[in-house]
Short mmCIF file of the C-alpha atoms (twelve columns), coordinates in Angstrom:
data_MODEL
# 
_entry.id   MODEL 
# 
loop_
_atom_site.group_PDB 
_atom_site.id 
_atom_site.type_symbol 
_atom_site.label_atom_id 
_atom_site.label_alt_id 
_atom_site.label_comp_id 
_atom_site.label_asym_id 
_atom_site.label_seq_id 
_atom_site.Cartn_x 
_atom_site.Cartn_y 
_atom_site.Cartn_z 
_atom_site.pdbx_PDB_model_num 
ATOM 1  C CA . MET A 1  20.236  -0.208  -4.390  1 
ATOM 2  C CA . PRO A 2  17.084  -1.256  -2.521  1 
ATOM 3  C CA . TYR A 3  14.209  1.168   -2.340  1 
ATOM 4  C CA . LYS A 4  13.650  2.491   1.193   1 
ATOM 5  C CA . PRO A 5  10.347  4.371   1.396   1 
ATOM 6  C CA . GLU A 6  9.813   7.006   4.069   1 
ATOM 7  C CA . ARG A 7  6.237   5.829   4.588   1 
ATOM 8  C CA . ILE A 8  3.818   3.430   2.928   1 
ATOM 9  C CA . VAL A 9  0.131   4.292   2.727   1 
ATOM 10 C CA . ILE A 10 -2.320  1.440   2.299   1 
ATOM 11 C CA . GLU A 11 -6.075  1.728   2.087   1 
ATOM 12 C CA . ALA A 12 -8.044  -0.073  4.778   1 
ATOM 13 C CA . THR A 13 -9.832  -3.069  3.274   1 
ATOM 14 C CA . GLY A 14 -11.682 -4.636  6.169   1 
ATOM 15 C CA . ARG A 15 -8.594  -6.288  7.648   1 
ATOM 16 C CA . LEU A 16 -7.353  -7.706  4.339   1 
ATOM 17 C CA . GLU A 17 -4.444  -5.278  4.668   1 
ATOM 18 C CA . MET A 18 -3.196  -6.975  7.835   1 
ATOM 19 C CA . PRO A 19 -0.720  -9.445  6.239   1 
ATOM 20 C CA . PHE A 20 0.858   -6.543  4.375   1 
ATOM 21 C CA . THR A 21 1.088   -4.297  7.437   1 
ATOM 22 C CA . LEU A 22 2.553   -7.141  9.500   1 
ATOM 23 C CA . ALA A 23 5.185   -7.698  6.801   1 
ATOM 24 C CA . CYS A 24 5.949   -3.963  6.780   1 
ATOM 25 C CA . SER A 25 6.316   -3.999  10.536  1 
ATOM 26 C CA . LYS A 26 8.645   -7.006  10.398  1 
ATOM 27 C CA . ALA A 27 10.737  -5.198  7.764   1 
ATOM 28 C CA . SER A 28 10.808  -2.010  9.916   1 
ATOM 29 C CA . LEU A 29 8.926   -0.008  7.270   1 
ATOM 30 C CA . LEU A 30 6.681   2.826   8.397   1 
ATOM 31 C CA . PHE A 31 3.103   2.487   7.224   1 
ATOM 32 C CA . VAL A 32 -0.248  4.229   7.510   1 
ATOM 33 C CA . ILE A 33 -3.619  2.558   7.135   1 
ATOM 34 C CA . ALA A 34 -5.760  5.139   5.348   1 
ATOM 35 C CA . ASN A 35 -9.512  5.435   5.637   1 
ATOM 36 C CA . PRO A 36 -11.019 4.947   2.129   1 
ATOM 37 C CA . ILE A 37 -13.497 7.786   2.706   1 
ATOM 38 C CA . HIS A 38 -10.636 10.162  3.529   1 
ATOM 39 C CA . LEU A 39 -8.809  9.153   0.347   1 
ATOM 40 C CA . LYS A 40 -11.906 9.761   -1.762  1 
ATOM 41 C CA . ARG A 41 -12.531 13.147  -0.127  1 
ATOM 42 C CA . PHE A 42 -8.890  14.183  -0.577  1 
ATOM 43 C CA . ALA A 43 -9.032  13.295  -4.269  1 
ATOM 44 C CA . GLY A 44 -12.227 15.342  -4.580  1 
ATOM 45 C CA . ALA A 45 -10.648 18.274  -2.763  1 
ATOM 46 C CA . ILE A 46 -7.859  18.466  -5.339  1 
ATOM 47 C CA . GLY A 47 -10.339 18.117  -8.207  1 
ATOM 48 C CA . GLN A 48 -9.601  14.487  -9.032  1 
ATOM 49 C CA . GLN A 49 -11.273 11.136  -8.743  1 
ATOM 50 C CA . ALA A 50 -9.318  8.521   -6.824  1 
ATOM 51 C CA . LYS A 51 -9.126  6.004   -9.705  1 
ATOM 52 C CA . PRO A 52 -7.582  8.391   -12.296 1 
ATOM 53 C CA . ILE A 53 -4.928  9.405   -9.768  1 
ATOM 54 C CA . LEU A 54 -3.937  5.758   -9.405  1 
ATOM 55 C CA . THR A 55 -4.060  5.208   -13.166 1 
ATOM 56 C CA . ALA A 56 -1.599  8.063   -13.710 1 
ATOM 57 C CA . PHE A 57 0.939   6.183   -11.594 1 
ATOM 58 C CA . LYS A 58 0.201   2.716   -13.002 1 
ATOM 59 C CA . ASP A 59 3.802   1.822   -13.907 1 
ATOM 60 C CA . GLN A 60 5.173   2.944   -10.545 1 
ATOM 61 C CA . ILE A 61 2.394   1.106   -8.715  1 
ATOM 62 C CA . GLN A 62 3.130   -2.124  -10.604 1 
ATOM 63 C CA . LYS A 63 6.820   -1.920  -9.657  1 
ATOM 64 C CA . ILE A 64 5.897   -1.336  -6.016  1 
ATOM 65 C CA . GLU A 65 3.398   -4.220  -6.114  1 
ATOM 66 C CA . LYS A 66 6.159   -6.561  -7.285  1 
ATOM 67 C CA . ARG A 67 8.311   -5.452  -4.346  1 
ATOM 68 C CA . ILE A 68 5.373   -5.927  -1.977  1 
ATOM 69 C CA . ILE A 69 4.852   -9.475  -3.226  1 
ATOM 70 C CA . LYS A 70 8.525   -10.261 -2.610  1 
ATOM 71 C CA . LEU A 71 8.245   -8.770  0.875   1 
ATOM 72 C CA . LEU A 72 5.142   -10.838 1.635   1 
ATOM 73 C CA . GLU A 73 6.825   -13.965 0.306   1 
ATOM 74 C CA . SER A 74 9.582   -13.411 2.850   1 
ATOM 75 C CA . CYS A 75 6.933   -13.534 5.607   1 
ATOM 76 C CA . PRO A 76 4.892   -16.658 4.747   1 
ATOM 77 C CA . GLU A 77 3.411   -16.902 8.234   1 
ATOM 78 C CA . TYR A 78 1.329   -13.793 7.453   1 
ATOM 79 C CA . LEU A 79 -0.054  -14.921 4.110   1 
ATOM 80 C CA . PHE A 80 -3.589  -16.170 3.713   1 
ATOM 81 C CA . THR A 81 -3.849  -19.776 2.622   1 
# 
């Protein structure tokens, strides 16, 4: 059964996120482009640093990254060359 996320949050990276967000849009997936400062402040507000939060979910993130790569491969017109 394919994974159907309710929403995907991606950190803004100076427009490097654009191929991914275009692929999400093409696949009708909801996404949010998050401000990196807001992410850092949120992590601080809950008593965490942003990097350890991501490390705690390393396995899940790697699985999602593999799915993202497959999604991007299905939209070659949006990939950087």
